[in-house]
N, C-alpha and C positions, 0 to 999 in steps of 0.2 A: 196664375196668368187666365186671361179669358183667351179662347182660340182664335184663331184670325179669323174674320168674317169672309165666307165664299162670295165670289162675285154674283153667283144667283139671287143671292141673299142683297147684294149692293142693287142690284139691278131693281129688285122689288120697291125697297126702300126708296131709291131716285123716282121710279115711276109714281110713288105717293109724293115725293117733295116736288116734282116738276106741277103738282096739282096745285099747290101751296104757294101765294105770292105772300110774303111776310110783312113783317111789322115797320112801323114808321119811326121808331127809336133807333133805329141803325142798329137794330140787335134781332131785328126779325120776329114774326110770330103772328098768328091770330087768335085773337080771344075767343071762348069757346061761348060766352055770355054774351048778348047783342051790347053795343055800346052805350054807356050810360052818359048823363049828361055832367058836366062839371059840376062838382057840388059847390056852393054858392060860396058856403062859408072859407073852406079851405083854397079855393081860388083866389080870395082876395086877401086872406090872412094865412100866413106859413105856419102862423102859430097854431091853428085850427089842425092844421095837418100834423105838425110835430107832436101834438099832444094826442094825436091817434097813433102813435108808433108803440108799439110793444117791443121794447131792447132787452137783450140778453143781459142775466145778472152781472153788475160790475161796470156796466157802461152807462153813460148819457150823452144825448144828441142835442145840439144846439144849431141855429140856423147861421151858417158862413155867410152866404149871399142870397139874395132873391132879386127877382124882377124889382125894379126898374134897373139895377145894377148888371144883370145877368137875365137872360132869357133864352129857353130852348136849348141847353146844354146838351153836347153830344159826346166831345172828347175833352177830358182835362189832363193836364201834366204840369208839374211846378219845375220851377227852372232852380239853378245853383244859389240864387238870393233868396227862395222861398215865394216869389209871386207865384200865382196861380194860373197858368194862360187856358184859356177856354175857346172853344170853336163852338158857333151858336148859328142855326139856322132857323129863320121864320118863315122860309119858302116850302122848306119840306113839306110832303113829300114829293112835288113838282111846282113849277115854277108856271104862273098862269101866261096866256098868251100876250105879249105886250108889255109884263111887269119888268121891271128894274132889277136884277140881282144886288142883293144888299146884304146877303148873310155877313156876321163878323168875327173877329177874333178879338177877344175881350181878357184884358189883365186884371186881377184882382188883387188887389192887397191889404193885408194887414199891419198898418203901420203901428200900431199900438199893443200889441201881443194880446189884446181881448180876446183873441180866437173867433172875431167877428170882421169879414170885409169890411174898411172905413173907406176903401178908394177904388174906382171902377175907372179902366181906360178903354176907350175903344182903340185898339192897336190898329187895326184896319178892317174896314168895309168892301162892297162890292164883291164880295164872295159869293161863290154858285155852290149851295150844299156842300159845305167843308165839313170833313168826317173824322178827322183826325190831326192833332196837333203836337209838336214835340219843340221845345225850345233849343236853340243851339244857333252857335256860331254868330254872335251877337245879333240874332233876332229868333225867329222861328221857321221850323218846317210845316207846311198845311198841306193836306189833302184836300185838292178841290177840284172834285167832280173826275176829270181826265187827267189831272196834271197833279204834279207836287210843285209849290211854290215856295220860295225863301222871301220869307218879310223881315224889312229890316230898318230900324230907325238911325240915320246917319246924323242928325243935328240933335239927338237930346230931347225932343219932343214929347217922347213916349209914344210916338204914332209912325207907322211905318211910312217911310219915305220911298225906299228902295222896293220894288217888288220882280223878282227874277224868276222864270220858268226854268225850275232845275231838270226835269223830267214830266214828258207826255206821251200820251197814246195808251194810257190806260183803258180798260173798258168803261162804258156806261151804260150799259143793257138796264139797269136796274138800279134806283137811287139807294136801297138799302143793302147793296152788296157792294157799290164802289168801294177803293181803296180807302182804309180804316185803322183805328187803333194802332195808331205812331208810337213807338218807344224806343228809347236808347239801349242798347243790349249791353251788357258788360265789357263785351269785346270794343266798344266805341262806334257799333254801327247801328244803323236806324231799322226797325224791324216793324213791319207793317202787312197788314192782310187784305186779301181780296176775296169773293166770295162766288157761289156755284155758278151762276149765270153771266159771270165776266169773262172777256175774253181781251188780254190787253197783248199789245203788241210794243214795245217800247224802245226805240233808237237811243243806244247809247256811245260812247267813245269805242266801246269794246264789243259793238255788234247789236243786233237787235234783240231783245230779250222778251219772250213769249211765255204767258201761262194762259193756259186756254179751260179755265175754270177755278176751283177754289186754291187758296195756297197761302202762303206767307213769305215775304221778300224780303231781302238783307240788302242794305244799301250803305255804301261808303261815300258820303256827300263830295269830298276832297278830291278822290279820284275818279268818282262818278262809277263805279264798279256796281252793278246791280246783279243779284242771282237770287234762285228760287230757295230757299231754306228748307222749306217742308211742302207737299201737296195734300189735298184733300181736307175733309171737314165739309160741312155746306155752308154755314155762315160765320167763320170763327171770328169772334169780337173781343177778345181778351189774352194778352201774353205777359209771360212775367217766368224771371228766373230766380231759383233759389241760391242760397248761399253761395254754392258751388258751381254755381253758372248751368245747372239743369233746365231747361225750357219746359215751360206747360203752356198750353192753351184751350180758353172754353169756346164752345160751338152754341151761336144764338138760332140753331135751327135743328140741329143734326140729332139730338136725344142720346148722345153719348159723355155729357159734363165735359169733365177735365180730361184732355189729352195728353199722355206723355210725349212731348215732341222733340225726338232726337232729330240731329242733322239727317235729312233726307227722306223721312219718315213721310206715309203715305196713308191717308184716312179714309173713310167712304166718301165717293166723289173724285177720287184722285185720279187724274190723266198725266201721261208723260208728255213730252217736249211736243209730241206728234198729236197730241191732242186724245190719244187711244187710254180707254177706263184700264185702270190696273186690275189685275187678274184677282191679287190678293191685297187684303188692306188691313191695317192694323185697328183694333177696337179703342173706343175711349177707356176711362177709367170708372164711368158711372152710367152703363148701360141703362135706358129706358128714364133716363133725365129728362125734366123740361127744359125749354129754350132758356141758356145763360148769356149774360153779356158783361164784360169786363171781368177783370181776374186781379185778384192783389193777395201777396202773404202776408198776415200780421208780422209785424216785425219791430223790434226796438224795445229799450229800457221803458218806454212810457206806456207800455203795453204789459198786460198781466203774465209771466211766466207761461202760464199753462197755456196760452192763445198763441205765443209766438210759434212761427212755422206753420201756420194752419191757414187754409186758404179762403177767401171769400169772393163769391161771385154773385151777381145779381138776377135773380128770377123774377126779369120785368113785367112778367104777365101776370103772374100770381102776388105784385107787391110786396115782394120781400127779399131779403139777402140771405143767402145759404153760405152754411158753413161747413167745411169739410176737414179732415185729416190726412195726410197722404203717409203711407210708410213704405220702406223699400220692400221690393219682392223680387230677388234675383237681377235682372238686367234693369228691370222696372220698378214702378210701383203699384200698389192699392190704394183704393180712396174708400174713406169710411164717412157718410154723410152725419152731420152733429147736429144737433138743435138750431133751428134759425137763429141768425144775427139780429135780425130786424123783420117784423112784420106789421101789416096795418090793413086797416078796412079800407082805407082811402084807396077809391077807384083809379083815381090820377095820379098816386105814387108810380112814378116809372124809374128805379134807378139803372141807368144803363153803364156809366162807367165808375168806377172805386180805386184811389190812390191813396198810398202811405204818405202824411205829410212832412215837413220840414219839424214840426211841433212834435212830432209821434204821434198825432191824432190821424184818424180814419175818413178821407174825405171823400162824398157820395156825391155825382152828378145826377139829379133828380130831372128828368125828362119832362115829368109834369104834364100828364096827357090821358084823358078818359079813353081815348082811340089810340089804338097802338098799332092796329090792321093797316096793312100797305094797300092792298088790293081788294079786300073784301068790302072796305067801305071806299065811298066815291072821295077822290082827292080833293073835291070842293065843299066836301061835308062841312055844313054850319060848326058843327060841334067838335071839329077839331080845333084845338089850342094852338094859336101861332105866338104868343106874346107871354106867356108866363115861364116859370123853371125857377130851381133851387139848387143850391150846393149845402149840402149838411154836412158836419163835421162832428164825429164820433170821438169820445174822449173815456178812457177807463177812471173810474172814481177814483179818487186818491192821489193818482199819481200825476206829477208835475209834468207840465209841458218841455220840451226839450230847448234847450237855450238856442236863439236864432242865430245864425252865423251866415255870413255875404261871403260865400266859396268863391265868388269871382272874384273880388278882392283881396281875398287871403293871402297871406306870404305862402312861398311856397313849402316851407317846413309845416305850415299847418294843415297844409291841403296833401304832403303825405302823412303824416300823424292822421288823417282823417281816413286813410285807407285800413286804419286798426278799428275805425268806429263801429259799437254794435248795432248801427242802423244801416243797412243797406241804401236808403237813401243817401246818408251822408256820403258814402262810399264811391255811390254812382255816381251822385253829382262832382263829387270831388276829382274824379276822374275825368269827367265832360270837360272840367275847368281846366286840367291842366294838358287836354285834348286841344284847347282852344288857345294856348298859351304856344304849344307847338314844341317840337322835340329838341331843337337847341336850347331852349330856356328849362326845359324839365331833365332831362337825360343825367346830367352830371348829378343833381341833386338825388334823383331818383336812385341811381346806382350807388352813391353812397349810402342811402337808406335800406337798400337790399342788404348791402354788406354789413349792417349793423345790427341786422335781425340776429338773435339771439337762437342759435341752432336748438335749444332744447326748451325753448318756450312751447307754451301750449298753442299757441295761435301762430308759429313759425311758418305750418305748411300753408295756411291761409294768406299771412302777409305776403308770401311770396308769391302764391296766385294772384292775389290784389295788383300786385307791382307785375307779373306778368300780363295780365289784361291792359293795364297802364303802357306798358309798352308796345302793345296790341294796338292800342287806340291810336298812338302815337304813330304808328305802321314802323316801326323799329323793332328789327329783328333780333332778338336777345338768345343765341343759342345756350350760354352757360347757364342760364336763368331758367330756360326750358326746360334743360337735361336737368336741372336740380329739383323742379317739379315732376316732370316724368318719374323723378323716384323718390318721390316722397313719400312718405310713412303712411300719409292717410291717402286710400284709394280714392276719396272723392277729388282731390287735388291732381292727383294720376289722371283719372279721366276726364277732368277740365283741361289738363296739359295737354292731351291727345288731340281733342278741339282745336285748341290751339297751332297746334303740329299739322292738323289738316289745313290751317289757313297759311303756314308759312312754309309747307314742304318743298315748293321751289326752291327755295333760298336755304334750306337745309341740307347738306349733302349726304347724310347718313340715315335721312327719313323713313327709308323702307328697314332698316334694322331697329332703328326705334320703334316703329309699329309693329314688326315682328314680335318683341319683347313684349309690348302690349296686349296682343293675342294671344298670349300665353300667360296674362295676368292671373293671379287667383281671384280676383275679383270682376263678376259679369259686366259690371258697368264700363268697366276699363276695356273689355272685351269688344262691349257694344260700339264703343266711339271709335276703336281701332278698326273695325271692320268699315264702319262709313267713312274714316278716314283715307282708307284704302282706296275708296271709289273715286277720290278727286286726283291719285297720282295715275297718270296715264303710262303707266307699263304692263306688258305682261304677267310681271312676276307679283303685282299686287294681288292678282286672284289667287295665284298659289299660295301666298303668305295669308290671306284673308282666309282660305279654305283650312286652315291650321287650327282654326277656331273648334273645330269640330273634334278636336282632341281633347276637348273639356265640356262639361254638362252645357247643354244647350236649353234654351227656354224660348218663348214664344216671339219675343224682341229679337233675339237672337239670330233665330232661323229664318225671319222676316229680312232682316238686315243683310243676311250673307246671300238670300237670292237676289235680293235689291243690288247689292255689290257685283254679283257677278251678270246681271243682265245691265248695269251701267257701265261696265267696263267688256262687254262683248266683244264690241268693235275694235278693241286693243286685241286682248288675249285669244279671241279664235282663229284670227289669220295666224298667229305664230304657231297656234297649238295645230292647226293644219298643215304647215309648211314642217312638223316635226322638232320646233325649235321649244318647245315648252313640254320639258320632259321630266322636271326635279319637282313633282309631287309628292309629298312626303308619304301618302299612303293611297294606296287605289280608290278607297272609297270617298277622298277629298276630289279627285279628277270625277268621279261618277257625280258627284254631287255637283259640280260646277256645270259639267254637261247636262245635269237633271235641270238644273234651273234656266238655264237658255234653249232647252228643247232643239240642239242641235242636229239638223240629218246628217251632216257633215261627221258627227260623230259615231255613226250606226255601226260601221265595221269594226272600230275599236272597242265598242262597248260588247259585240258579239265576241270577238277575239277574249275579253276581259271574263264573260260567262263561263267559256272553255277552259280557259286556265285554270290552276289550283292556286293563284295568288290570291283569292278573294275567299273570305269566310263566308259560311251560308248566309249570313246576315247581309254582307256586303254584296253577295249575289241575287238574293231577292230583291235588294233595291237597283240592282244594273237589270234585270228581268223586266221590273215596271218601268223602267226607263225605255228601253227596248219597245216594251207596247205602246207606251204613250208617245214615242217619236214621231213613229208612222203605223198606224192601228194595222193596216192591211199588211203591208211590208212587215212588218214586226210581228203578226201574227204567222204569218209564212214562215218566218225566220225560226222562231221559237219551236216550231211544229217539227222542223227539219231539225234542230239540236235535241228537241226531247227523241225522236224517232231513230235518228244516227246513233246512239250512242254518244254525242259529244259530251252529256251531262251524265256524270255517274251517281252523284249523291242521290238517294232516293227523295229526302225529304224537298232537294231543289228540283228535281223533275216534277214532283207534285204541285209545287209551287207553279211550275212553267202551265201544267194543265189549268190551276186556278186563275192564273194571270189570263189566258185564253179564255176562260170561261167568263171570267169577268169584261173582258173585251168587248166579245161578243155580244153580251148583253146591253152593257152599258154604252158603249161606241158605236152598236149595231155593225161591227165589221163583217164583211162576208168571210166566209171559211177559205182556207187556202185550197188550191186545186190539186187537193192532196189525194191520194189513194185510200178509201176508206179502211182498206185492210189494214194498213198502218194504225188506224184507232182501234179498230177492232182488236188486232193483236194487244194493244195496251189495255182493252178491257180486259182480257184473260191473263193480265200480269198476276203473278205471283203477290206482290206486295199489294195488300188489300186496299190502302190510300190510293195508290197509283191506280189501280183497276176502277174504284169508284169514282175518281176524278175522271178517268176516260169516259166514262157512260154518263156523267153530266155535260162531258164536252159534248158528245155524240147528239145530245138533244139542243145544246146551245148553238151547234153548227146547224142542227136540222138535217142530219144527214140520213135521209129515207130510207137508204138501203140497210140501215142498221136497226130499223125498227123491229125486225123480227126479234134480233138479239136481245134488243131491251126488253121485249114483251116475255121472250122465254125465261130470260134472267127473272123477271120481275114475277112468273106465274110459279117458279120450280120452287118444291119443297125444301129442298136442301141448300137454298141461295143464302149465305148470310147476309143479316138483318142490315148490315150496312151498306152490303151491294146493292140488296133490294131495293133499298132507300135510294141509291143512286140511281138504277135503274128507273125507278118511280118518275125521280124528278127530270131524268131525262126523257123520258116521255111527255112529261109536262111542258117540257121546252118546245115541244111541237105545237102548243097552242091549243085551239079547239079542235083539231083533227085528230087529238088522241083523246077525247072527252070520253069515248063510248069504251076504250079499254081502260080506263082509269076508272070508270065508275063501275064496271064488271070486275075489277079487283078489289072494291070498295064494298062490294057486296057479300052476303053469306053464299055459299059455305068456306069463303076465305077465310085462313086464319085471323084471328083478331089484330095480330102485329102488322101483318099484311094492310089489311083493312084502313088499320089507322095511319099508316103511310100513304096507301091509296088516296084516302078523302081527303089528306091534307095536299097532296099533288092535284087533285082532281079542283079543289078551292082556288088553287092558283091559276085555273084557266075557265074553270066555270062555276060561281060562285054559288049560283041559283041551283045547280044541279047538286052541289055537294052539302049544302044546307041540310035538306031533309034527311039526308042520309048520315050526318054527322050528329043531328038532334037524335036520330033512332040509336047510334051508337051509344049516346052518352047515357039514355034511358037504359037500354039495355045492360050497361056496363062494360061494352065490349072495349 
C-alpha cells in the first residue's frame, strides 16, 4: 500500500494546481501542444475518425450516433428500457453576453437492434451548461449549473413538460468544476461530484449542507437527504461500484488515477465541513497518472471473460482509453495499468464518459474538439468546436449482443430474477425499476424471493446482498436479512452489509454490537467498513469499539480511517472522557491512539499518569511519550524532562526514548528548553548507561545549554572517551551551530586520532560545510 500523503506534499501540489485552469470537456486539463485545427475529414465524416482508431484485439467499434442527432455530449446514462440519455452543451465553456442558454437533454434510441441509434429526441432545451444526467422517477435528474433539475414528460410526447428545481445552491466558480458525473448507486441513491474550485451551500429540509471544495455527494431524492460521501481529489469525473458495492472514482486533474473511495475517505485537497484542509490524505492507486474522465467496469456475458472486472477510463488529453486491473491488497486495492483499449492520432477525439450498455456493449461519449484547454485558450477562440460530437459503441468480436428487455414494464417476477443477472447493468436497473414502483408493490414479492434462495447455492450471498440493496432502495429496513448478510460466508458480502448497517443504524437497536463483531472480523475490508460505520453513530462508545481494530493487523487505509473516525466523533466522546465516564477501553494503547488522533490538551495529565504506570509495554510507552511531546511542545518538553530526572521512569530504553523525543522536538518543533537546572542534564551525561549518557550529550546541544559546552569539549577531546560518547559529544557541540565551528575544526585536524577526526569533520559539515570540505578531502586522500 502507498503511504499516506503528508500535508506538506499536499500544499506543494495545490500550489501547482492553483496555477492551472483546466479543460473544456468537463474533465479538465491543458494540452501540452498548441491547439490544432479540426481535421476537415473527421470533422464532417465520423467514419474518418473511426478509421483512425487502434482498438484492443478482439474488439470492434461502430458509430452509435453523431451530429446532428447529438452534439457536444458531456454525460451519458441509460434508463431501464435501454434508451441513452445525453446532456449536451454548445455554450461551454461560457455563455456570450446576451446569448440565450439553449443546451439540451437528448434521448437516443436503437429501435431496430442494429447497434446504431435511429431515433433522437430533444427531451429538454433551454439549459445552461448541463454536466450530469441520470434517468429516474419518470424523467431525469440533470445538473444545470448551480442546481439539480428533475425533468418529466407527463403527456407522453417524449418531451419534458414539467421542470422542477430539486436542489440549488451549488457553486459555480468554474464551469468545468461544477456538479457533474451523476450515477445511481447500488443503494438507490444518486451520487455526483463537484471539484476543487467549487463552494456549495445547499438548503435541504434537513438543514444546509456545505461542501467547500472537492467531493462526492450522496442524495436520496424522495426524502431530499443530501450528504457528503467522500472528500478531496482535484476534479473527480467518474464513479463506479464493483459487484460487491465497493466504490471507485477517477480524477480529471489530480495525477492519482483511480481512487478506492470508501465512505468518508479523503484525498488530496480534502477539506472538512469548516473548510480546513485535512492534515493527512489518502493516495490514489495510480500515482503519476494523467488526467482521466469517466470510469466503467467491463462487465457481463457479452464481454470476453478475461476482460470482465477490469476498469476503463478516458485519457481525454492523449486521445485514448486506458485499461486497468485492480487486485485486492489488505483492506484496499492495487492497480496495474494494462495496454490501452483505444488509441488514435485524431486530435479531436475527446472521450469523456464511458458506460456499459443494455446490449452488453461499451458506449463512449466523444466530446470531439481539438481544443480541450479551459483557461489557456480564449473562450471565444474560433477553433473551438460547438457543433460536433459522437457516441461510439464497442463490442467484442464473436459475442452476441444481449437480449433487449424493457425493465420498466417487466412483471415483478422478472425484475426479481434480474437481480441474479450476470450484468451489473441489468441488476442496477431492475433495482431502480422496483424503487420507482414503491415498497407496497415490491416488498411482499421480494420477501418471498429471499426466502426461496437456496442456502448452498454459489450465488446465495450475492443474491441476498442484491435483495438487501433493494430493500435499502425502497427505504425498508429489514433486520433479519441484514443479519443474514452480516454473517455471510463471503467477506465481500459482509463488508457491503456493514455499509448498509451504517445507513440503517438508527433503526437497528443492536447496531453497536453488530459493529463490534465487524471490527473484529478476520478480513480487513470488513473492519474498514466497520470503523467508518461507527463514525456515524453519535455515541461515546463508538470510539471505544472502533479502537479495538488495533488488536488486528493494520494497513494504510485502516490507519487513516481510524484517525478520521476519532476526529469525526471527537465532540461526542471527548466530553464523556473528560467527565470520567469513558473508562471501558480494552487496552491502554487504544485510549492512547484515540487521544493521539485528536491531540487533546485535556488528556495531558492522563497520559503522564500512563507513562508513570507499569500498565504499558515499552512500545506503548513510546507512543504515549510521542503524544505528550506533540500535544503541547513546550509543556511536553518540561514534563518529559521532569519524568526523566525525577526517577518516574525506570526502564532504561524508555528513558533513552524520552531524551530522543526531546531532541527531536527541539530540532523539528524549535521548542525552547525547559527552565531546568543544567546540573540535572549534566548528571545524565555521566550516567553509567552508555545509551542514556550519549542521548544526554546530544540533548545538551539541541537545547544549546552554553554552560555545558566545556563538558562537551572535554569529553570530545579525552583519549579515554568511548567512541559512542565522543560522537554524541561532538554532535552536541554541532547543535550550537557556527559558534562551535572552531572547536569542531580543531578536533578534525591532526594530531587528533583518526576516529575522532572522522566524527568531528562530520559534525563540522553540519554547521559549516565550506570549512569541512577541504579537511574531509585531505582525510580521504590520506586514508585517515
